[in-house]
N, CA, C and O atoms as a CHARMM CRD file, in Angstrom:
* protein
*
  340
    1    1 MET  N    -12.63300 148.23300 -44.39000 PROA 1      0.00000
    2    1 MET  CA   -12.63900 148.75000 -45.74800 PROA 1      0.00000
    3    1 MET  C    -14.00100 149.36800 -46.04300 PROA 1      0.00000
    4    1 MET  O    -15.03900 148.88600 -45.59100 PROA 1      0.00000
    5    2 ASP  N    -13.96100 150.43500 -46.80300 PROA 2      0.00000
    6    2 ASP  CA   -15.23900 151.00000 -47.25300 PROA 2      0.00000
    7    2 ASP  C    -15.60000 150.40000 -48.60900 PROA 2      0.00000
    8    2 ASP  O    -14.82300 149.64100 -49.18900 PROA 2      0.00000
    9    3 ILE  N    -16.76800 150.74300 -49.10000 PROA 3      0.00000
   10    3 ILE  CA   -17.26500 150.12000 -50.34000 PROA 3      0.00000
   11    3 ILE  C    -16.35800 150.41000 -51.53500 PROA 3      0.00000
   12    3 ILE  O    -16.18900 149.54700 -52.39500 PROA 3      0.00000
   13    4 ASN  N    -15.77800 151.59500 -51.60500 PROA 4      0.00000
   14    4 ASN  CA   -14.89300 151.91900 -52.72800 PROA 4      0.00000
   15    4 ASN  C    -13.62800 151.07000 -52.70400 PROA 4      0.00000
   16    4 ASN  O    -13.15200 150.64200 -53.75600 PROA 4      0.00000
   17    5 GLU  N    -13.08200 150.82300 -51.52800 PROA 5      0.00000
   18    5 GLU  CA   -11.90000 149.97500 -51.41600 PROA 5      0.00000
   19    5 GLU  C    -12.24000 148.52900 -51.79300 PROA 5      0.00000
   20    5 GLU  O    -11.46200 147.84700 -52.45900 PROA 5      0.00000
   21    6 LEU  N    -13.40100 148.08300 -51.35900 PROA 6      0.00000
   22    6 LEU  CA   -13.83800 146.73600 -51.71700 PROA 6      0.00000
   23    6 LEU  C    -14.01400 146.60300 -53.22600 PROA 6      0.00000
   24    6 LEU  O    -13.62900 145.59100 -53.81200 PROA 6      0.00000
   25    7 ARG  N    -14.58600 147.60700 -53.84300 PROA 7      0.00000
   26    7 ARG  CA   -14.77400 147.58100 -55.29900 PROA 7      0.00000
   27    7 ARG  C    -13.44600 147.61600 -56.04000 PROA 7      0.00000
   28    7 ARG  O    -13.29800 146.98000 -57.08400 PROA 7      0.00000
   29    8 LYS  N    -12.47700 148.36000 -55.50500 PROA 8      0.00000
   30    8 LYS  CA   -11.14500 148.38300 -56.12500 PROA 8      0.00000
   31    8 LYS  C    -10.51300 147.00000 -56.07500 PROA 8      0.00000
   32    8 LYS  O     -9.84500 146.58200 -57.02100 PROA 8      0.00000
   33    9 GLU  N    -10.72200 146.29500 -54.97800 PROA 9      0.00000
   34    9 GLU  CA   -10.19000 144.93300 -54.86300 PROA 9      0.00000
   35    9 GLU  C    -10.85600 144.01200 -55.88000 PROA 9      0.00000
   36    9 GLU  O    -10.18800 143.18700 -56.50400 PROA 9      0.00000
   37   10 ILE  N    -12.15600 144.14900 -56.04800 PROA 10     0.00000
   38   10 ILE  CA   -12.85700 143.34500 -57.05300 PROA 10     0.00000
   39   10 ILE  C    -12.33400 143.67400 -58.44900 PROA 10     0.00000
   40   10 ILE  O    -12.12900 142.76700 -59.25500 PROA 10     0.00000
   41   11 ASP  N    -12.11800 144.94500 -58.74500 PROA 11     0.00000
   42   11 ASP  CA   -11.57000 145.33400 -60.04700 PROA 11     0.00000
   43   11 ASP  C    -10.19300 144.72300 -60.26800 PROA 11     0.00000
   44   11 ASP  O     -9.88200 144.26400 -61.36700 PROA 11     0.00000
   45   12 ARG  N     -9.36900 144.71700 -59.22500 PROA 12     0.00000
   46   12 ARG  CA    -8.02600 144.13900 -59.31800 PROA 12     0.00000
   47   12 ARG  C     -8.12000 142.63400 -59.59000 PROA 12     0.00000
   48   12 ARG  O     -7.39600 142.10300 -60.43200 PROA 12     0.00000
   49   13 ILE  N     -9.00200 141.96700 -58.88300 PROA 13     0.00000
   50   13 ILE  CA    -9.18900 140.52900 -59.07100 PROA 13     0.00000
   51   13 ILE  C     -9.74500 140.24000 -60.46700 PROA 13     0.00000
   52   13 ILE  O     -9.32900 139.27300 -61.10400 PROA 13     0.00000
   53   14 ASP  N    -10.67400 141.05800 -60.94800 PROA 14     0.00000
   54   14 ASP  CA   -11.22000 140.88100 -62.30200 PROA 14     0.00000
   55   14 ASP  C    -10.12100 140.95000 -63.34900 PROA 14     0.00000
   56   14 ASP  O    -10.13500 140.18800 -64.31600 PROA 14     0.00000
   57   15 GLU  N     -9.16800 141.85700 -63.16500 PROA 15     0.00000
   58   15 GLU  CA    -8.04400 141.95400 -64.10000 PROA 15     0.00000
   59   15 GLU  C     -7.20000 140.68600 -64.06000 PROA 15     0.00000
   60   15 GLU  O     -6.74900 140.20400 -65.10000 PROA 15     0.00000
   61   16 GLN  N     -6.98700 140.15100 -62.87600 PROA 16     0.00000
   62   16 GLN  CA    -6.22600 138.90200 -62.75200 PROA 16     0.00000
   63   16 GLN  C     -6.96600 137.75600 -63.43400 PROA 16     0.00000
   64   16 GLN  O     -6.35400 136.95200 -64.13600 PROA 16     0.00000
   65   17 ILE  N     -8.27200 137.67900 -63.23200 PROA 17     0.00000
   66   17 ILE  CA    -9.07600 136.63900 -63.88100 PROA 17     0.00000
   67   17 ILE  C     -8.96900 136.77100 -65.39200 PROA 17     0.00000
   68   17 ILE  O     -8.80200 135.77100 -66.09100 PROA 17     0.00000
   69   18 LEU  N     -9.06600 137.99100 -65.90200 PROA 18     0.00000
   70   18 LEU  CA    -8.95500 138.21800 -67.34100 PROA 18     0.00000
   71   18 LEU  C     -7.60700 137.75800 -67.86600 PROA 18     0.00000
   72   18 LEU  O     -7.54100 137.11300 -68.91300 PROA 18     0.00000
   73   19 ASP  N     -6.52800 138.07800 -67.15700 PROA 19     0.00000
   74   19 ASP  CA    -5.19000 137.63600 -67.56700 PROA 19     0.00000
   75   19 ASP  C     -5.10400 136.10800 -67.59200 PROA 19     0.00000
   76   19 ASP  O     -4.55200 135.52700 -68.52600 PROA 19     0.00000
   77   20 LEU  N     -5.64700 135.47000 -66.57100 PROA 20     0.00000
   78   20 LEU  CA    -5.61900 134.00800 -66.50900 PROA 20     0.00000
   79   20 LEU  C     -6.45700 133.38300 -67.61600 PROA 20     0.00000
   80   20 LEU  O     -6.06600 132.37100 -68.19600 PROA 20     0.00000
   81   21 LEU  N     -7.60300 133.97900 -67.90900 PROA 21     0.00000
   82   21 LEU  CA    -8.43000 133.47000 -69.00500 PROA 21     0.00000
   83   21 LEU  C     -7.71300 133.60500 -70.34700 PROA 21     0.00000
   84   21 LEU  O     -7.79800 132.71500 -71.19400 PROA 21     0.00000
   85   22 SER  N     -7.01700 134.70700 -70.53400 PROA 22     0.00000
   86   22 SER  CA    -6.25100 134.89500 -71.77200 PROA 22     0.00000
   87   22 SER  C     -5.14100 133.86100 -71.88400 PROA 22     0.00000
   88   22 SER  O     -4.91100 133.30600 -72.95900 PROA 22     0.00000
   89   23 ASN  N     -4.45800 133.60300 -70.78600 PROA 23     0.00000
   90   23 ASN  CA    -3.40900 132.57000 -70.79100 PROA 23     0.00000
   91   23 ASN  C     -4.00100 131.20700 -71.12100 PROA 23     0.00000
   92   23 ASN  O     -3.43800 130.46100 -71.92200 PROA 23     0.00000
   93   24 ARG  N     -5.12800 130.88200 -70.51200 PROA 24     0.00000
   94   24 ARG  CA    -5.78000 129.60600 -70.76100 PROA 24     0.00000
   95   24 ARG  C     -6.17900 129.49700 -72.23300 PROA 24     0.00000
   96   24 ARG  O     -5.99200 128.45400 -72.85900 PROA 24     0.00000
   97   25 ALA  N     -6.72500 130.57200 -72.77100 PROA 25     0.00000
   98   25 ALA  CA    -7.15200 130.58200 -74.17300 PROA 25     0.00000
   99   25 ALA  C     -5.96600 130.38100 -75.10600 PROA 25     0.00000
  100   25 ALA  O     -6.08100 129.66300 -76.09900 PROA 25     0.00000
  101   26 ASN  N     -4.84600 130.99400 -74.80900 PROA 26     0.00000
  102   26 ASN  CA    -3.65500 130.81700 -75.64400 PROA 26     0.00000
  103   26 ASN  C     -3.17800 129.36600 -75.63900 PROA 26     0.00000
  104   26 ASN  O     -2.76600 128.84700 -76.67600 PROA 26     0.00000
  105   27 TYR  N     -3.23100 128.70900 -74.48100 PROA 27     0.00000
  106   27 TYR  CA    -2.86800 127.28500 -74.42900 PROA 27     0.00000
  107   27 TYR  C     -3.88200 126.44700 -75.20100 PROA 27     0.00000
  108   27 TYR  O     -3.50600 125.48500 -75.87200 PROA 27     0.00000
  109   28 ALA  N     -5.14400 126.79800 -75.11500 PROA 28     0.00000
  110   28 ALA  CA    -6.17300 126.07100 -75.86000 PROA 28     0.00000
  111   28 ALA  C     -5.92700 126.18800 -77.35900 PROA 28     0.00000
  112   28 ALA  O     -6.10700 125.21400 -78.09000 PROA 28     0.00000
  113   29 ILE  N     -5.52300 127.34800 -77.81900 PROA 29     0.00000
  114   29 ILE  CA    -5.20700 127.53900 -79.23600 PROA 29     0.00000
  115   29 ILE  C     -4.05000 126.62800 -79.63900 PROA 29     0.00000
  116   29 ILE  O     -4.09500 125.99600 -80.69400 PROA 29     0.00000
  117   30 GLN  N     -3.02000 126.55900 -78.80500 PROA 30     0.00000
  118   30 GLN  CA    -1.88100 125.68200 -79.09800 PROA 30     0.00000
  119   30 GLN  C     -2.31300 124.21500 -79.15100 PROA 30     0.00000
  120   30 GLN  O     -1.86600 123.45800 -80.01200 PROA 30     0.00000
  121   31 ILE  N     -3.18500 123.82500 -78.22000 PROA 31     0.00000
  122   31 ILE  CA    -3.69200 122.45700 -78.21800 PROA 31     0.00000
  123   31 ILE  C     -4.50300 122.20200 -79.49000 PROA 31     0.00000
  124   31 ILE  O     -4.40300 121.13100 -80.08800 PROA 31     0.00000
  125   32 GLY  N     -5.30200 123.18100 -79.89900 PROA 32     0.00000
  126   32 GLY  CA    -6.07600 123.05300 -81.12600 PROA 32     0.00000
  127   32 GLY  C     -5.18900 122.83800 -82.34100 PROA 32     0.00000
  128   32 GLY  O     -5.49800 122.01700 -83.20500 PROA 32     0.00000
  129   33 ARG  N     -4.09300 123.57100 -82.40600 PROA 33     0.00000
  130   33 ARG  CA    -3.14900 123.38300 -83.52300 PROA 33     0.00000
  131   33 ARG  C     -2.56100 121.97800 -83.50300 PROA 33     0.00000
  132   33 ARG  O     -2.46300 121.31900 -84.53800 PROA 33     0.00000
  133   34 PHE  N     -2.16900 121.52700 -82.31000 PROA 34     0.00000
  134   34 PHE  CA    -1.61600 120.18500 -82.17400 PROA 34     0.00000
  135   34 PHE  C     -2.63200 119.13700 -82.62800 PROA 34     0.00000
  136   34 PHE  O     -2.30200 118.21400 -83.37300 PROA 34     0.00000
  137   35 LYS  N     -3.86800 119.29600 -82.16900 PROA 35     0.00000
  138   35 LYS  CA    -4.91400 118.33900 -82.54500 PROA 35     0.00000
  139   35 LYS  C     -5.14200 118.33100 -84.05000 PROA 35     0.00000
  140   35 LYS  O     -5.29200 117.26800 -84.65100 PROA 35     0.00000
  141   36 THR  N     -5.16700 119.50700 -84.65900 PROA 36     0.00000
  142   36 THR  CA    -5.36900 119.60100 -86.10600 PROA 36     0.00000
  143   36 THR  C     -4.22000 118.93400 -86.85300 PROA 36     0.00000
  144   36 THR  O     -4.44600 118.16700 -87.78900 PROA 36     0.00000
  145   37 GLN  N     -2.99700 119.22200 -86.44300 PROA 37     0.00000
  146   37 GLN  CA    -1.82800 118.63900 -87.10600 PROA 37     0.00000
  147   37 GLN  C     -1.77700 117.12800 -86.95500 PROA 37     0.00000
  148   37 GLN  O     -1.25900 116.42700 -87.82400 PROA 37     0.00000
  149   38 ASN  N     -2.31200 116.63300 -85.85700 PROA 38     0.00000
  150   38 ASN  CA    -2.25400 115.19800 -85.57800 PROA 38     0.00000
  151   38 ASN  C     -3.59000 114.50100 -85.79900 PROA 38     0.00000
  152   38 ASN  O     -3.79600 113.36400 -85.37500 PROA 38     0.00000
  153   39 GLU  N     -4.49800 115.21500 -86.47700 PROA 39     0.00000
  154   39 GLU  CA    -5.81800 114.67900 -86.82800 PROA 39     0.00000
  155   39 GLU  C     -6.54400 114.08600 -85.62500 PROA 39     0.00000
  156   39 GLU  O     -7.07900 112.97900 -85.68400 PROA 39     0.00000
  157   40 ILE  N     -6.55000 114.85400 -84.52500 PROA 40     0.00000
  158   40 ILE  CA    -7.25700 114.48400 -83.29900 PROA 40     0.00000
  159   40 ILE  C     -8.49100 115.36400 -83.20600 PROA 40     0.00000
  160   40 ILE  O     -8.43800 116.55600 -83.50700 PROA 40     0.00000
  161   41 SER  N     -9.58900 114.77900 -82.79400 PROA 41     0.00000
  162   41 SER  CA   -10.83300 115.53200 -82.65100 PROA 41     0.00000
  163   41 SER  C    -10.66900 116.68000 -81.65100 PROA 41     0.00000
  164   41 SER  O    -10.06900 116.51100 -80.59000 PROA 41     0.00000
  165   42 ILE  N    -11.21100 117.84600 -82.00600 PROA 42     0.00000
  166   42 ILE  CA   -11.15200 119.01200 -81.11800 PROA 42     0.00000
  167   42 ILE  C    -11.93200 118.74900 -79.84500 PROA 42     0.00000
  168   42 ILE  O    -11.47800 119.07900 -78.74900 PROA 42     0.00000
  169   43 HSD  N    -13.10000 118.15700 -79.99000 PROA 43     0.00000
  170   43 HSD  CA   -13.96300 117.92200 -78.82200 PROA 43     0.00000
  171   43 HSD  C    -13.54200 116.64900 -78.09900 PROA 43     0.00000
  172   43 HSD  O    -13.41800 115.58500 -78.70600 PROA 43     0.00000
  173   44 SER  N    -13.32300 116.77400 -76.78800 PROA 44     0.00000
  174   44 SER  CA   -12.99600 115.61800 -75.95900 PROA 44     0.00000
  175   44 SER  C    -13.88900 115.64900 -74.72100 PROA 44     0.00000
  176   44 SER  O    -13.59000 116.31600 -73.73100 PROA 44     0.00000
  177   45 HSD  N    -14.98300 114.91700 -74.80700 PROA 45     0.00000
  178   45 HSD  CA   -15.93200 114.88100 -73.69300 PROA 45     0.00000
  179   45 HSD  C    -15.25100 114.40800 -72.40500 PROA 45     0.00000
  180   45 HSD  O    -15.51000 114.94500 -71.32900 PROA 45     0.00000
  181   46 GLU  N    -14.38900 113.41100 -72.52100 PROA 46     0.00000
  182   46 GLU  CA   -13.70900 112.88100 -71.34500 PROA 46     0.00000
  183   46 GLU  C    -12.85500 113.94100 -70.66700 PROA 46     0.00000
  184   46 GLU  O    -12.83900 114.03500 -69.43900 PROA 46     0.00000
  185   47 ARG  N    -12.14400 114.74100 -71.45800 PROA 47     0.00000
  186   47 ARG  CA   -11.29700 115.79700 -70.90000 PROA 47     0.00000
  187   47 ARG  C    -12.15500 116.86500 -70.22400 PROA 47     0.00000
  188   47 ARG  O    -11.79500 117.36300 -69.15800 PROA 47     0.00000
  189   48 GLU  N    -13.26600 117.21300 -70.82700 PROA 48     0.00000
  190   48 GLU  CA   -14.13900 118.22400 -70.23700 PROA 48     0.00000
  191   48 GLU  C    -14.69900 117.75000 -68.90000 PROA 48     0.00000
  192   48 GLU  O    -14.76900 118.52400 -67.94500 PROA 48     0.00000
  193   49 VAL  N    -15.09500 116.48600 -68.82900 PROA 49     0.00000
  194   49 VAL  CA   -15.57500 115.92100 -67.56800 PROA 49     0.00000
  195   49 VAL  C    -14.46000 115.94600 -66.52700 PROA 49     0.00000
  196   49 VAL  O    -14.69900 116.26200 -65.36200 PROA 49     0.00000
  197   50 GLN  N    -13.24900 115.61500 -66.94900 PROA 50     0.00000
  198   50 GLN  CA   -12.09500 115.62700 -66.05000 PROA 50     0.00000
  199   50 GLN  C    -11.85600 117.03000 -65.48800 PROA 50     0.00000
  200   50 GLN  O    -11.62200 117.18800 -64.29000 PROA 50     0.00000
  201   51 ILE  N    -11.91500 118.03600 -66.34200 PROA 51     0.00000
  202   51 ILE  CA   -11.72100 119.42100 -65.89900 PROA 51     0.00000
  203   51 ILE  C    -12.80100 119.80700 -64.89600 PROA 51     0.00000
  204   51 ILE  O    -12.50200 120.35300 -63.83400 PROA 51     0.00000
  205   52 LEU  N    -14.04300 119.52600 -65.23100 PROA 52     0.00000
  206   52 LEU  CA   -15.14700 119.89200 -64.33400 PROA 52     0.00000
  207   52 LEU  C    -15.03200 119.18300 -62.99200 PROA 52     0.00000
  208   52 LEU  O    -15.20600 119.80500 -61.94400 PROA 52     0.00000
  209   53 ASN  N    -14.74100 117.89000 -63.01700 PROA 53     0.00000
  210   53 ASN  CA   -14.58100 117.16300 -61.75800 PROA 53     0.00000
  211   53 ASN  C    -13.43600 117.72400 -60.92900 PROA 53     0.00000
  212   53 ASN  O    -13.52900 117.80600 -59.70400 PROA 53     0.00000
  213   54 ASN  N    -12.36000 118.10800 -61.60000 PROA 54     0.00000
  214   54 ASN  CA   -11.19100 118.65500 -60.90800 PROA 54     0.00000
  215   54 ASN  C    -11.52800 119.96800 -60.20100 PROA 54     0.00000
  216   54 ASN  O    -11.23500 120.13000 -59.01600 PROA 54     0.00000
  217   55 VAL  N    -12.13700 120.89700 -60.92200 PROA 55     0.00000
  218   55 VAL  CA   -12.41000 122.20500 -60.29800 PROA 55     0.00000
  219   55 VAL  C    -13.50200 122.09900 -59.23300 PROA 55     0.00000
  220   55 VAL  O    -13.45000 122.79000 -58.21500 PROA 55     0.00000
  221   56 ILE  N    -14.48500 121.23700 -59.46600 PROA 56     0.00000
  222   56 ILE  CA   -15.54700 121.06200 -58.47200 PROA 56     0.00000
  223   56 ILE  C    -14.97700 120.45700 -57.18900 PROA 56     0.00000
  224   56 ILE  O    -15.35500 120.85700 -56.08800 PROA 56     0.00000
  225   57 SER  N    -14.07500 119.50000 -57.33300 PROA 57     0.00000
  226   57 SER  CA   -13.50000 118.85200 -56.14800 PROA 57     0.00000
  227   57 SER  C    -12.61500 119.80200 -55.34700 PROA 57     0.00000
  228   57 SER  O    -12.42600 119.60800 -54.14600 PROA 57     0.00000
  229   58 LYS  N    -12.07200 120.82500 -56.00200 PROA 58     0.00000
  230   58 LYS  CA   -11.19000 121.77900 -55.32000 PROA 58     0.00000
  231   58 LYS  C    -11.93000 123.00600 -54.80800 PROA 58     0.00000
  232   58 LYS  O    -11.34000 123.85800 -54.14500 PROA 58     0.00000
  233   59 ASN  N    -13.21100 123.09700 -55.11200 PROA 59     0.00000
  234   59 ASN  CA   -14.00100 124.25700 -54.70500 PROA 59     0.00000
  235   59 ASN  C    -14.25900 124.22200 -53.20400 PROA 59     0.00000
  236   59 ASN  O    -14.83700 123.26700 -52.68600 PROA 59     0.00000
  237   60 ALA  N    -13.83000 125.26300 -52.51700 PROA 60     0.00000
  238   60 ALA  CA   -14.03900 125.37000 -51.07100 PROA 60     0.00000
  239   60 ALA  C    -15.14500 126.37000 -50.75100 PROA 60     0.00000
  240   60 ALA  O    -15.35900 126.70700 -49.58600 PROA 60     0.00000
  241   61 GLY  N    -15.85500 126.84900 -51.78700 PROA 61     0.00000
  242   61 GLY  CA   -16.92600 127.81300 -51.55400 PROA 61     0.00000
  243   61 GLY  C    -16.38600 129.22500 -51.54400 PROA 61     0.00000
  244   61 GLY  O    -15.17000 129.40600 -51.61100 PROA 61     0.00000
  245   62 PRO  N    -17.20400 130.19500 -51.46700 PROA 62     0.00000
  246   62 PRO  CA   -18.63200 130.15900 -51.20900 PROA 62     0.00000
  247   62 PRO  C    -19.48000 129.87400 -52.45200 PROA 62     0.00000
  248   62 PRO  O    -20.69400 129.70800 -52.33500 PROA 62     0.00000
  249   63 LEU  N    -18.86900 129.81200 -53.63800 PROA 63     0.00000
  250   63 LEU  CA   -19.64100 129.46600 -54.83100 PROA 63     0.00000
  251   63 LEU  C    -20.05900 128.00500 -54.74500 PROA 63     0.00000
  252   63 LEU  O    -19.30100 127.15900 -54.27100 PROA 63     0.00000
  253   64 THR  N    -21.26500 127.71700 -55.20300 PROA 64     0.00000
  254   64 THR  CA   -21.76900 126.34900 -55.16800 PROA 64     0.00000
  255   64 THR  C    -21.15000 125.52200 -56.28900 PROA 64     0.00000
  256   64 THR  O    -20.53100 126.05300 -57.21100 PROA 64     0.00000
  257   65 GLU  N    -21.33600 124.20700 -56.18400 PROA 65     0.00000
  258   65 GLU  CA   -20.87400 123.30500 -57.23800 PROA 65     0.00000
  259   65 GLU  C    -21.50200 123.68600 -58.57300 PROA 65     0.00000
  260   65 GLU  O    -20.82400 123.68100 -59.60000 PROA 65     0.00000
  261   66 ASN  N    -22.78100 124.01200 -58.56800 PROA 66     0.00000
  262   66 ASN  CA   -23.45700 124.41100 -59.80000 PROA 66     0.00000
  263   66 ASN  C    -22.90500 125.71200 -60.35000 PROA 66     0.00000
  264   66 ASN  O    -22.78800 125.86500 -61.56600 PROA 66     0.00000
  265   67 ASN  N    -22.55500 126.67200 -59.46500 PROA 67     0.00000
  266   67 ASN  CA   -21.94400 127.91700 -59.92300 PROA 67     0.00000
  267   67 ASN  C    -20.63100 127.63900 -60.64300 PROA 67     0.00000
  268   67 ASN  O    -20.38900 128.14100 -61.74000 PROA 67     0.00000
  269   68 ILE  N    -19.79000 126.83100 -60.00800 PROA 68     0.00000
  270   68 ILE  CA   -18.47600 126.51100 -60.57600 PROA 68     0.00000
  271   68 ILE  C    -18.63200 125.77700 -61.90000 PROA 68     0.00000
  272   68 ILE  O    -17.94500 126.08300 -62.87500 PROA 68     0.00000
  273   69 LYS  N    -19.53600 124.81000 -61.92700 PROA 69     0.00000
  274   69 LYS  CA   -19.75800 124.05600 -63.16500 PROA 69     0.00000
  275   69 LYS  C    -20.21100 124.98000 -64.28600 PROA 69     0.00000
  276   69 LYS  O    -19.71300 124.88600 -65.40800 PROA 69     0.00000
  277   70 SER  N    -21.14500 125.86400 -63.99200 PROA 70     0.00000
  278   70 SER  CA   -21.65400 126.79000 -64.99800 PROA 70     0.00000
  279   70 SER  C    -20.55300 127.69400 -65.54400 PROA 70     0.00000
  280   70 SER  O    -20.45300 127.89700 -66.75400 PROA 70     0.00000
  281   71 ILE  N    -19.74000 128.22800 -64.66000 PROA 71     0.00000
  282   71 ILE  CA   -18.63700 129.10300 -65.07500 PROA 71     0.00000
  283   71 ILE  C    -17.66100 128.34700 -65.96900 PROA 71     0.00000
  284   71 ILE  O    -17.26800 128.84200 -67.02600 PROA 71     0.00000
  285   72 PHE  N    -17.27200 127.15200 -65.54600 PROA 72     0.00000
  286   72 PHE  CA   -16.27000 126.41100 -66.30200 PROA 72     0.00000
  287   72 PHE  C    -16.80400 125.82500 -67.59600 PROA 72     0.00000
  288   72 PHE  O    -16.04300 125.65700 -68.54800 PROA 72     0.00000
  289   73 VAL  N    -18.07900 125.51300 -67.65800 PROA 73     0.00000
  290   73 VAL  CA   -18.66100 125.08100 -68.93000 PROA 73     0.00000
  291   73 VAL  C    -18.52000 126.20700 -69.95700 PROA 73     0.00000
  292   73 VAL  O    -18.19500 125.95200 -71.11700 PROA 73     0.00000
  293   74 GLN  N    -18.75800 127.42900 -69.54100 PROA 74     0.00000
  294   74 GLN  CA   -18.62200 128.57900 -70.44100 PROA 74     0.00000
  295   74 GLN  C    -17.16600 128.78700 -70.85900 PROA 74     0.00000
  296   74 GLN  O    -16.88900 129.07000 -72.02500 PROA 74     0.00000
  297   75 ILE  N    -16.24200 128.64700 -69.91700 PROA 75     0.00000
  298   75 ILE  CA   -14.81700 128.80000 -70.22600 PROA 75     0.00000
  299   75 ILE  C    -14.37900 127.72800 -71.22100 PROA 75     0.00000
  300   75 ILE  O    -13.70700 128.02500 -72.20900 PROA 75     0.00000
  301   76 ILE  N    -14.76000 126.49500 -70.95600 PROA 76     0.00000
  302   76 ILE  CA   -14.39900 125.38800 -71.84700 PROA 76     0.00000
  303   76 ILE  C    -14.97600 125.61400 -73.23800 PROA 76     0.00000
  304   76 ILE  O    -14.28400 125.42200 -74.23800 PROA 76     0.00000
  305   77 ASP  N    -16.22800 126.01600 -73.30400 PROA 77     0.00000
  306   77 ASP  CA   -16.88500 126.26000 -74.59300 PROA 77     0.00000
  307   77 ASP  C    -16.17200 127.36100 -75.37600 PROA 77     0.00000
  308   77 ASP  O    -15.92600 127.21600 -76.57400 PROA 77     0.00000
  309   78 ALA  N    -15.84200 128.45700 -74.70100 PROA 78     0.00000
  310   78 ALA  CA   -15.15900 129.57100 -75.37200 PROA 78     0.00000
  311   78 ALA  C    -13.79200 129.13200 -75.89600 PROA 78     0.00000
  312   78 ALA  O    -13.40700 129.48200 -77.01200 PROA 78     0.00000
  313   79 CYS  N    -13.06600 128.36800 -75.09100 PROA 79     0.00000
  314   79 CYS  CA   -11.74200 127.92000 -75.51300 PROA 79     0.00000
  315   79 CYS  C    -11.82700 126.89000 -76.64000 PROA 79     0.00000
  316   79 CYS  O    -10.99200 126.88800 -77.54400 PROA 79     0.00000
  317   80 ARG  N    -12.83400 126.01400 -76.58700 PROA 80     0.00000
  318   80 ARG  CA   -13.01700 125.05200 -77.67500 PROA 80     0.00000
  319   80 ARG  C    -13.29900 125.77000 -78.98300 PROA 80     0.00000
  320   80 ARG  O    -12.78900 125.38000 -80.03300 PROA 80     0.00000
  321   81 ASN  N    -14.11400 126.82400 -78.92100 PROA 81     0.00000
  322   81 ASN  CA   -14.42100 127.60400 -80.12300 PROA 81     0.00000
  323   81 ASN  C    -13.17000 128.22200 -80.71300 PROA 81     0.00000
  324   81 ASN  O    -13.06600 128.34700 -81.93400 PROA 81     0.00000
  325   82 LEU  N    -12.22300 128.60900 -79.88300 PROA 82     0.00000
  326   82 LEU  CA   -10.94900 129.14100 -80.39200 PROA 82     0.00000
  327   82 LEU  C    -10.17500 128.06200 -81.13800 PROA 82     0.00000
  328   82 LEU  O     -9.46500 128.36100 -82.09900 PROA 82     0.00000
  329   83 GLN  N    -10.30400 126.82700 -80.71000 PROA 83     0.00000
  330   83 GLN  CA    -9.59100 125.73600 -81.36900 PROA 83     0.00000
  331   83 GLN  C    -10.14300 125.44300 -82.74500 PROA 83     0.00000
  332   83 GLN  O     -9.45000 124.87100 -83.58600 PROA 83     0.00000
  333   84 LEU  N    -11.37200 125.82500 -82.98200 PROA 84     0.00000
  334   84 LEU  CA   -12.01600 125.56300 -84.28000 PROA 84     0.00000
  335   84 LEU  C    -11.63000 126.57900 -85.33700 PROA 84     0.00000
  336   84 LEU  O    -11.92900 126.38200 -86.51400 PROA 84     0.00000
  337   85 LYS  N    -10.97800 127.65400 -84.95000 PROA 85     0.00000
  338   85 LYS  CA   -10.62100 128.71300 -85.90700 PROA 85     0.00000
  339   85 LYS  C     -9.34400 128.39800 -86.62900 PROA 85     0.00000
  340   85 LYS  O     -8.90000 129.18200 -87.46800 PROA 85     0.00000
């Protein structure tokens, strides 16, 4: 593959990531509504730790554990903020 083909593949993957993030965010919004209706706290430290441990344990590289943790902390934070709206 030449560099343009490689970049097209990255663009294709970026679109897939965006779609998956949107799906995740929509589920987070639904969870936020459920929590609000049932008077459950939006923030769940235990759940966030569970998510981070899960993705870190499934990481086969080449991204490091710290890379994965950093990415998912941002995803979790963004989705939690959607639940507060």
